[in-house]
C-alpha positions in Angstrom: -21.7 -10.0 50.2 -21.0 -7.0 48.4 -16.9 -8.5 48.0 -19.1 -11.3 45.7 -20.6 -9.0 43.1 -17.4 -6.4 42.7 -15.4 -9.7 42.3 -17.9 -10.6 39.1 -17.0 -7.4 37.9 -13.5 -7.8 37.6 -14.1 -11.1 35.7 -16.6 -9.3 33.5 -13.9 -6.4 32.6 -10.8 -8.9 32.4 -12.8 -10.9 29.5 -14.4 -7.8 28.0 -10.4 -7.1 28.1 -9.4 -10.4 26.2 -12.2 -10.7 24.0 -11.6 -7.2 22.8 -7.7 -7.9 22.5 -8.4 -10.9 20.6 -10.9 -9.6 18.0 -8.0 -6.5 17.6 -5.8 -9.8 17.1 -8.2 -10.2 14.0 -7.4 -6.9 12.0 -4.1 -6.4 12.5 -2.3 -7.6 9.1 1.2 -10.0 9.8 4.6 -7.5 10.8 5.6 -8.2 7.8 2.6 -6.7 6.1 2.4 -3.3 8.1 3.9 -1.4 5.6 2.2 -2.9 2.5 -1.3 -2.8 4.2 -0.6 1.3 5.3 0.3 2.1 1.4 3.8 3.1 3.1 5.8 -0.1 0.8 4.8 2.3 -2.5 6.2 5.6 -3.5 4.0 8.7 -2.4 3.6 12.0 -4.4 4.3 14.5 -2.1 5.8 17.5 -4.5 7.1 18.4 -8.2 10.2 20.1 -7.9 10.9 21.2 -4.6 7.2 23.1 -4.6 4.5 20.5 -2.2 0.6 20.1 -2.2 -1.2 22.2 -0.2 1.8 25.4 -0.5 0.1 28.2 -0.5 0.6 30.6 -3.9 2.4 33.7 -1.9 5.0 30.8 -0.3 5.7 29.7 -4.0 6.6 33.1 -5.2 8.9 33.7 -2.0 10.5 29.9 -3.2 10.9 30.6 -7.0 10.4 34.5 -7.5 11.7 34.6 -11.3 7.9 33.3 -12.0 4.6 35.2 -12.9 1.5 34.6 -12.2 -1.9 34.1 -14.5 -4.8 32.6 -14.1 -5.1 29.3 -15.7 -8.2 28.4 -18.7 -10.8 27.8 -16.0 -10.1 30.0 -13.4 -7.9 28.8 -10.8 -4.8 31.3 -9.8 -1.6 29.9 -11.8 1.9 30.6 -11.3 4.5 29.8 -13.5 7.9 29.3 -13.5 10.3 29.0 -16.8 13.6 27.3 -17.8 14.3 24.4 -14.8 16.8 21.9 -14.1 16.1 18.9 -12.4 18.4 16.4 -11.8 19.2 15.6 -15.3 15.9 16.5 -16.5 14.9 20.2 -17.5 11.6 21.5 -18.2 11.2 24.5 -20.3 8.3 25.9 -17.8 6.1 24.5 -14.9 2.7 26.0 -14.4 1.7 25.7 -10.8 -2.4 25.7 -9.9 -4.3 26.6 -6.7 -7.7 25.6 -5.5 -8.8 28.2 -3.1 -8.6 26.6 -0.2 -6.4 23.6 -0.5 -3.0 25.4 -1.8 -1.0 24.1 -4.8 -2.8 20.9 -6.1 -1.4 20.5 -10.1 1.9 20.8 -11.0 2.3 20.7 -15.3 5.8 21.3 -16.7 6.8 21.6 -20.4 9.9 19.6 -21.6 11.7 19.6 -24.6 11.7 16.6 -27.5 15.2 16.1 -26.6 14.4 15.7 -22.7 11.8 12.7 -23.4 13.9 10.4 -22.2 15.9 12.3 -19.5 12.2 13.1 -18.1 11.0 9.2 -18.0 13.5 8.3 -16.7 13.6 10.9 -13.6 9.3 10.3 -13.3 10.5 6.1 -13.0 13.4 6.3 -10.6 11.3 8.5 -8.0 7.6 6.7 -8.6 8.9 2.9 -9.9 6.9 1.2 -12.7 3.8 3.5 -14.1 0.8 1.4 -13.9 0.4 2.5 -17.2 2.0 3.3 -20.0 0.6 2.7 -23.9 2.8 3.6 -26.7 1.5 6.2 -28.9 3.2 5.5 -32.0 7.2 4.2 -33.1 9.6 3.7 -29.8 10.6 6.8 -28.5 9.8 8.3 -24.8 8.5 11.0 -26.9 5.7 8.9 -28.3 4.9 7.4 -25.1 2.1 7.9 -22.8 2.1 6.5 -18.7 0.6 7.8 -16.0 0.9 6.4 -12.0 -1.7 6.2 -9.5 -0.4 7.1 -5.7 -2.1 4.6 -2.7 -2.7 8.6 -1.2 -4.9 9.8 -3.7 -2.9 11.4 -6.0 -1.7 11.3 -9.6 1.4 11.6 -12.6 1.3 11.2 -16.3 3.9 11.8 -18.5 2.7 13.1 -22.1 4.9 12.4 -24.7 3.3 14.1 -28.0 2.8 17.2 -25.9 5.6 17.0 -24.3 4.5 17.2 -20.7 4.8 16.5 -17.4 1.7 16.6 -15.1 1.3 16.3 -11.8 -2.2 16.4 -9.4 -2.5 15.9 -5.6 -4.7 14.6 -3.5 -7.0 17.2 -3.3 -7.3 18.5 -6.9 -10.3 17.2 -8.4 -11.0 20.2 -8.5 -8.6 20.8 -11.5 -9.1 17.8 -13.4 -10.8 19.7 -16.2 -8.2 22.9 -15.8 -5.3 19.9 -16.5 -7.2 18.1 -18.9 -7.4 21.2 -21.2 -3.5 21.8 -20.6 -2.0 18.9 -20.9 -3.5 18.8 -24.4 -2.5 22.8 -25.1 0.4 23.3 -27.5 0.6 20.3 -28.8 3.8 20.5 -31.0 4.5 18.3 -34.0 
């Protein structure tokens, strides 16, 4: 008599396992869509010029010993390096900004008027076509503004009129006001 209730438990557990497997099958995308569903088919922004989002100020200072420590307009720690060459794009200066607990979460790079095209092409090669592209006046990369929203929260901006590139890490929302001030500061004619 005790074998019969045990058989019911086995059948009930088997039925539950089959039901769960069928239910899970409803939520799993087809194999060919898994990379897109997870956001893996799009490029992701994890660093800028070799400095990864989340790195500490001390580590960035060790990796780039020629830089200078400063403070951003809103009080964030800032590390500035100058005359940086990356592929065909050259930058006059790069400011890395750090949050208190999450490390480097923003980079603002300034480039010369003659480097505008190289910088924009470099960004498009790494990140794909921008989500937003606005001409500011006549044709030419130094008159364009472009932005990319990455699937995991990072953001990249090309600001041709200001001659700046801005990278905001996935945990950099506390630096947005600082970024806005710095991106608009030192506009060049």
